[in-house]
N, C-alpha and C positions, 0 to 999 in steps of 0.2 A: 478547504478549497470551496469556491462557489460554483463548481461545475455541475450541471444538471443533465438529465435525460428528459427529452420531451417526446411524446408519441408522434410518430410521423408516418403518414401514408404515402405510398409511391403514386405520383400523378400519372395520368394516362399518357402524357408526353414522354415521361421517363421510361415507360414500359417499352417504348420503341427502340431504346438503346440502353439496356441494362448495364452493359459494359462501361459506358460513360458514367453512369450513376455510381457504379462500384469504384471507379478510378477517382471520382470526386470525393466520395466518402473516405477513401484511404488517405487522400491528400489532406482533407479536412482534419482527420485524426492526427496525422504527422505534424501539421502546423500548430494545432492546439498544444501539442507537447512542446514544440519549439518555443511557444509563447509562455511556457511555464504554467499552464492552466490544467495540466493533467499530471498523473503520478506514475512513477515506475518503481516497482518493488524488486523485481529480479534484475540481476546484472545482465548486460547485453551479451549475447552469444550468437552462434550461427543461426539459431531459430528466432532470435530476438535481437537483431542487429542494432548498433547505436544509430540514433537519428542524425541526420545531416545537421551540422552546426551552422546556423545562420544568425545574423544579428536580429535584434528585436524588431526594428523598423521594417526590415525586409520580410520577416516572418509575418508581421501584422498586415502588411500590404498584400502579401500572397493569400493570407487567410481570408481577408475581406473579399478578395476576388473569388476564391473558391467557395466561400460561404454563400455569397450571392448566387452563384451558379447552382450550388447544391440546393439551396432553399427554393429555387425556381422549379426544381424537379420533385419537391416534396410538399405535402400538405401537413404543416407542423402545428401541433396544439401546444402553444406556449402557456396556456392557462392550466395545464395539468402536469407539471414537471415532478421529477423525483431526483434527489441527490445521487450521484454516481457512487459516492464513497461507500454506500451500503454493501456494494460488491468490491469496489476498487481498492479499499484498504482493509477489508474484512479478513482477519487472520485465519478464519476457518477455511478459506478457499486457497488453492495453490497459487503461488505468486504469479505464474504465467497467466492464470485466469484473471487475476486482479488487473494485470497490465492490459490485457485484451479488453477489459470492460471500459476503459477510458477511450471510447470510440463511438462514432456513429455506426449503429448496427442496423443493417438492412433487414427486411422482414424474414428472409430465409435464415440469416445468421442468428437473429434474435430467437427464432423458434428453436434452433439447436441449442443455443446458450441457455434458454429458459429450462429446457429439459435437463441439461447438464447441471445447472445450479441447483435445481430442486432435488435431483437424485443425490448429489453430493451432500447437500445439507441434511437430507433425510438419513443417509447412511452414517454420516459422521456424528450427528446428534444421537443416533441409536448405538453409538460405540463402534461403528465400523471403521475400516481403514486405520486401525489403531497404530500400526507401525509407522505409516506415513505421517499420520497426525503428530506422533511423538517427535519425528524428525523435523517436521515443520515448526512445531512449537519451540524445539531446542534452537533451531536456526533463528527464528524470530527473536527469541529471548537473547541470544548471543549478540544480535545486532542492536537490540535495545540497550543491553549492558554496555556495549562499546560506545554508543552515543552518550549514555548517561555518565560513563567514566570520563570521557573526553571533556564533557561539560564541567564535571566536578574538578578535574585536574586544572582546567583553565581558570575556574573560580578560585581554587586554592592558590594558584600562582599569581592571580591578580591581587592577592592580599600581601604579597611579599614586600612591596614597596610602601605599605601603609605603616603609620606610626601611632595609630590610635591605641588607647590604653588596653583595649581587649586583645590587640595583637601581641601584647607582651605577657599575657597570662599563660601559665604553664599548660593548662588544659587545652587552650587553642593551639599552642605550639606543638603539642603532642598529637592532637587531632589532625593538624595539617601535615605533620610528618607521616602519619599513618596513610593519609590520602596519597601523598607523593610517592610512598613506597609500595603502593598497590601493584601487584603483577598485572600484566596485560590480560584482558579477558580472553577466554578460549576462542579460537577461530574455528568456526563450524561450517562445513560445506552446505550448500543449498540442498533441500530435501530430495531433489531428483524429480523425474516425471511422476505425476500422480497415477496411482493404480487405476486400471480400467474396471477391474472387478475385484471382489473380495479375495479371490484366489491369487491375485497378483500382489497382494499386500504382504511383504516380507520385511523382516529386519535386515539392516545392512551391517557389515562388519564395523565394530567400534561405536555403534549407535548408542548403546547403553552407557558406555564410558564417557562419550561426549555429553550426554544428558546429565550425568552425575557431575562432570566437571563444570558445566554451566550452572548447575544448582549450587555447587560449593562457591563459585565465584560470586553469584548473586548475594549469598549470605555475607561474604567479605565486603562487597561493595556497599551493600545496604548498611552494614555496621559502620563502615568508614563515613558514609554520608550522614548517618544519624549523629555520630560523635562530632563531626565537623559542624553540623547545623546547630548543635546545642551550644556552640561557643562563639557564634558569629551573629551579627545583626541580620535582620530579616532579608535584606537584599542579597545576602550571600548564602542563604539556606538552600539546600538541595535535597531532593528525595527521589527515589527511583520510581519511574512511571511503570504502569502495567500495560499489558497488551489490551487493546480496545475490545469491548464486547458489543458487537453490532447485531441486533436482531433483524432478521430478514422476512419474517412472516408478513408484516405489513407491506413490505416491498412486493412480495409475491402476489398479495391481494391486488395491489395496484397494477402489477404487470399482466395478470391473467386476461383482462379484457383487451389489453393492447395486442397480445399475441392472438387471441381468438379473432380479433378484427383483421388479422393479417397485416398489421402495421410493424414498423421498425421503431428505433429510438434515435433521435437526432441529438448530437452532442452540443449542448447549449453552454457556451462559455461567456 
């Protein structure tokens, strides 16, 4: 996605009615999602409700109006942006935090998030919150496997009407049969609320068993994709993706002067 954050100071006019500024920032964030320019990792629930469904033209018209009013209350530095995805799709962070990142963050909010992001990154990279991190990785991997398997199955089925010479070879026929016979990937629950402190980080019932089931299924799916890809032309070859590794140190270096200056982040789409 091409969605960025840009440093944004609150204008003197906006300080006279911070409630209005907050409402505009919230609407700006909701409409960016409605336009398909931001990302959601966690499933909607009572703390993360589904967005209002509106058509694209309506969403765009509303966003343009809100964006104009919001920009009139901020001093935005568009010459110094940073991509939101460094937090917004980073698998090291809890899914709820990733979703919250795709937003215009006002100065007080940004100051809180900056501390939270830094603390979490420092703790997890030092080996902390191990039980939660294991649940998070198992959940992320299960979703990745489900997407990869759906794509592999669709690709295998797309070959069923083909009559090319390679489709009649025994190795291909067996590889496709193997793909079509794969069991469904394990369904894993979301990792739950992130722990606030090390003492809150505990394993949940069935956590280890789910992790092992996902690992076993990845081996099965990886083998099936490899065998299938060996027998088909390049357009049909498939391999399993890995979870992204996104470094945040450079982002934190970029963020520090923004926070020290008492600024927020404008969601630039």
